N, C-alpha and C positions, 0 to 999 in steps of 0.2 A: 482548512479544518486541518487538526491534526491530529491524529490518534493513536497512541501509542499501542502493540501487539508485542505479544513473548513469540520469538521462533527458540529454534534447536540455537543460534548463535547467538544470544540475549535479546536485550529489547531491542525491540525495530520504532522508531519518529519518522512515521507517514503523512508525507501534507502530501491534499493535495488540493490545487487553485481552483477556483471553475471562471469561466468567463460570464458574459452579461448574459448570457441565454440562461445562465445555470447550470450547465454541460460540464465537465470536469476538463482541464486542456495541461494543467503542469503537475509533474509530480515530483517531488524533491522524500528521498526516503534517506535515512542514516543508522543505524547501529549505536548504544550506549558505547561502546570502545569505537575509541578513534584509530582511524588508518589501517593498514593494513590490504590484505589483497579483498577480503571481505567485501569491506567497504568499497574498495574499487569496483569491484563486479557490481556492487549492488546500484553506486552512482550511473554506470553504463547501463542497466538494465530503466534504472529509473528517465534516463537524457530520451532512453529511444523509447520507452513509454508515453512520453511526455512527444515527442516527435510527432508518435503515429499518432495519438488524438489532436495537437495544434494540424496535420495535417487531411484531417476529416475520420479517418477512421474510428467508427464508434465503439465508446466504453466495452461496450460489447466483446469486439471481436477482440482486445484485449485482454480484458479478464479472460475468457476459452486463451488462450495461445500461455499466460503465466502458471493459473490455474494448474492444479493437480503436479506442479515440476516437486520433484523429491530431492530432498538433503536433509539429512539430520532434526527429525521433523518432532515438538515440542506440541503442548496442549498448552493452548492462552487461554488463561481464565477468569481477564477481565469483563469489565462489561457482565456477568453474571453466569454468562453460561459459558458451557465449554467446548473449545473448538480446536482441530486438529489444524498446526499450519504445521505443512512437511516439506518447506523451506522460507527464503528471502525472497522469490517472485511468486509465491503463493500468498503469502501474506499481503503484498502486494496486490495480487489476484483480492484478496477478502475485505481489501481497504476498499478499494474501488469499487466492488460488486454494495457493498455497504452505502455507499454516497453514491448512486447513479448521475443525481443531480445536488444541489446545493439548494439546503431549506433558507429562507430567511432571516433563520433567527442560528444559524449556526456555522461554529464559528472553530473551537476548538473543544476535541473530545479526549479525553484518555483513557478512555476505555475501561473504566474503573467507573459501575455502579451509576 
């Protein structure tokens, strides 16, 4: 499942892969612009969140650790509602919170209507 979300650093694309039970186990995150320190930090956060999920730490605990971290906040208005995205880690938490389990018909969500 891939979702696009607007952050203060530009559009971010967050992919969550699910295991056989429908639980999240792997996260990939990329900024619309390639390279740089922001992208490297984002990759590190996604790798550590994936490691936590694969190690049996519940997604809710990962969400609680990432939610609310603030740097360059921006409003994301995709998907028909407006939500304040406080940072790249907060964006990962928001998307993970929206998709705690995989629905059988869920593949790609663009974040738009």
